[in-house]
C-alpha positions as CSV (number, residue, x, y, z in Angstrom):
1,M,-10.9,8.3,39.0
2,V,-13.0,11.1,37.4
3,A,-9.6,12.4,35.8
4,E,-8.9,9.5,34.4
5,V,-12.4,9.4,32.6
6,V,-12.5,12.6,31.0
7,R,-8.9,12.1,29.9
8,D,-10.0,8.7,28.1
9,R,-13.3,10.3,26.6
10,F,-10.7,13.1,25.3
11,E,-8.4,10.5,23.9
12,E,-11.1,8.7,21.9
13,W,-12.6,12.0,20.8
14,Q,-9.5,13.2,19.6
15,F,-8.7,9.6,17.7
16,S,-12.2,10.2,16.1
17,A,-11.8,13.5,14.9
18,A,-8.2,12.6,13.0
19,I,-8.4,13.0,9.3
20,T,-7.7,9.2,7.7
21,A,-8.2,7.6,4.4
22,D,-11.6,6.5,5.7
23,T,-12.8,10.1,6.9
24,R,-14.7,12.7,4.5
25,R,-12.2,14.8,4.8
26,G,-9.5,11.9,4.2
27,R,-11.3,11.4,0.9
28,M,-10.5,15.6,-0.6
29,F,-6.8,14.6,-0.9
30,K,-5.1,13.6,-4.0
31,S,-4.4,10.5,-2.4
32,F,-4.3,9.6,1.3
33,G,-2.6,6.4,2.0
34,P,-4.2,3.8,4.1
35,G,-2.8,3.5,7.9
36,S,-2.4,7.3,7.4
37,L,-3.6,9.5,9.5
38,I,-3.6,13.4,10.5
39,A,-4.3,14.0,14.3
40,F,-7.1,16.7,15.7
41,P,-6.5,19.2,16.7
42,W,-5.7,20.8,13.1
43,V,-4.7,24.4,12.7
44,T,-5.3,24.4,9.0
45,V,-5.8,22.2,6.0
46,Y,-7.2,23.2,3.0
47,N,-6.9,22.6,-1.1
48,E,-6.6,19.0,-0.3
49,H,-7.1,18.3,-3.5
50,Y,-3.5,19.2,-4.2
51,I,-1.8,17.3,-1.6
52,E,-0.9,13.7,-1.9
53,I,0.0,12.1,1.4
54,G,1.6,8.1,1.2
55,R,0.9,5.2,3.3
56,D,1.7,4.8,7.2
57,T,2.0,8.8,7.8
58,M,1.8,10.3,10.7
59,L,0.9,13.9,10.7
60,G,0.9,15.7,14.7
61,P,-1.5,17.7,15.7
62,Y,-1.7,21.7,15.4
63,I,-0.1,20.6,12.2
64,A,-0.5,23.6,9.2
65,L,-0.9,21.5,5.7
66,S,-1.6,23.4,3.1
67,A,-1.3,23.8,-1.1
68,G,-1.6,27.9,-1.5
69,M,-1.8,30.5,0.7
70,M,-6.2,30.4,1.1
71,P,-9.1,28.0,0.2
72,G,-10.3,27.3,-2.7
73,Q,-6.6,28.9,-4.7
74,E,-5.9,27.6,-7.9
75,C,-2.6,26.2,-7.8
76,L,-0.5,25.3,-11.4
77,T,1.1,22.2,-10.6
78,S,-0.7,18.6,-8.9
79,P,0.4,17.2,-6.8
80,V,1.8,20.6,-5.3
81,V,2.7,19.0,-1.5
82,R,3.4,15.3,-1.6
83,I,4.7,13.4,1.5
84,G,6.0,9.8,1.3
85,D,4.8,7.0,3.2
86,R,5.9,6.1,6.9
87,C,6.8,9.8,7.5
88,L,6.3,11.7,10.8
89,I,5.6,15.1,11.0
90,G,6.0,16.5,14.4
91,R,3.2,18.4,16.4
92,G,3.3,22.3,15.8
93,S,4.6,21.8,12.2
94,G,3.7,23.6,9.0
95,I,3.7,22.5,5.2
96,V,2.8,25.3,3.3
97,G,3.3,24.3,-0.6
98,H,2.9,26.6,-3.6
99,L,4.9,25.1,-6.4
100,A,6.2,21.8,-5.3
101,I,7.6,20.0,-1.9
102,D,8.3,16.7,-2.6
103,I,8.8,15.0,1.2
104,G,10.8,11.5,0.6
105,N,9.4,8.0,2.4
106,D,10.4,7.7,5.9
107,V,11.0,11.1,6.3
108,W,10.9,12.2,10.3
109,T,11.1,15.3,11.8
110,G,10.5,17.0,15.5
111,H,8.0,19.2,16.3
112,H,7.5,23.2,15.0
113,V,9.4,22.7,11.6
114,Y,8.3,24.9,8.6
115,I,9.1,23.8,5.1
116,T,7.8,26.0,2.5
117,D,8.5,26.9,-1.5
118,Q,7.2,30.3,-1.3
119,N,8.9,33.4,0.1
120,H,8.7,37.1,0.4
121,G,11.1,39.8,-1.0
122,Y,12.1,43.3,-0.2
123,E,13.4,45.1,-3.2
124,D,10.8,47.9,-3.1
125,I,10.5,50.0,0.1
126,S,7.4,51.8,-1.0
127,R,5.5,48.7,-0.8
128,P,4.6,46.6,1.8
129,I,6.6,43.1,2.0
130,S,3.2,41.5,1.4
131,Q,2.2,41.9,-1.9
132,Q,6.7,41.3,-2.7
133,T,6.4,37.6,-3.5
134,Q,9.2,35.9,-5.0
135,P,9.2,32.9,-7.7
136,E,8.1,29.7,-5.8
137,R,11.3,27.3,-6.4
138,P,10.5,23.7,-5.7
139,V,11.8,21.9,-2.2
140,V,13.0,18.5,-2.0
141,I,13.5,16.1,1.4
142,G,15.2,13.0,0.7
143,D,14.0,9.4,1.7
144,G,15.0,8.6,5.4
145,S,15.7,12.3,6.2
146,W,15.4,13.7,9.7
147,L,14.4,17.5,10.3
148,G,14.9,18.6,14.2
149,A,12.5,20.2,16.1
150,G,12.1,24.5,14.9
151,T,13.7,23.5,11.7
152,V,12.8,25.8,8.5
153,V,13.6,24.5,5.3
154,L,13.2,27.1,2.9
155,P,12.2,27.5,-1.2
156,G,14.9,25.5,-3.6
157,A,16.3,23.9,-0.6
158,R,16.9,20.3,-1.6
159,I,17.8,17.8,1.0
160,G,19.3,14.3,0.2
161,K,18.6,11.0,1.3
162,H,19.7,9.7,5.1
163,V,20.5,13.3,5.9
164,A,20.1,14.5,9.6
165,V,19.4,18.2,10.0
166,G,20.1,19.6,13.5
167,A,17.5,21.4,15.7
168,N,16.6,24.9,14.9
169,S,18.4,25.3,11.4
170,V,17.0,27.0,8.3
171,V,18.1,25.4,5.1
172,T,18.6,27.2,2.1
173,G,20.5,25.2,-0.5
174,E,21.6,21.9,-1.1
175,L,22.5,19.1,1.5
176,P,24.0,15.7,-0.1
177,D,22.7,12.4,1.0
178,Y,24.3,10.8,3.7
179,C,25.2,14.1,5.6
180,V,25.0,16.0,9.2
């Protein structure tokens, strides 16, 4: 009985701490569609004014969502990250944009998916890898696609419409519409 009360209160608290279009945090986004939600707890959410989230979209708990590498960073484009309508981004996923990440409508992901448009180089062995960034390359994920759990989408990836990407895949190039 006590466990049920604790669980119910925790779920109420968790829902009340979520980011929605009506919350102060939701209003910080470039746009945040009605019916959308970023579940609590989240890991990192910053530079919201460079991020657009469509209608009826759900980002699961423990999400990392950012435009740039640090809070307050000036970005070159706006929006940097665009997530369409009716998307579902699985728990523990990360979307880190620097230039352009465009996730279409009705895109669903499994847990622990990572999407980025920036990477590190390894051309100069005298410098730390963290100081060797490569140029950003836009990422596009087409409408109606599915990314299985553990998928990593790297800079320059273009995933077509209605594409199914298997769990633990690494996407580096182009996947045409309607492929598996």
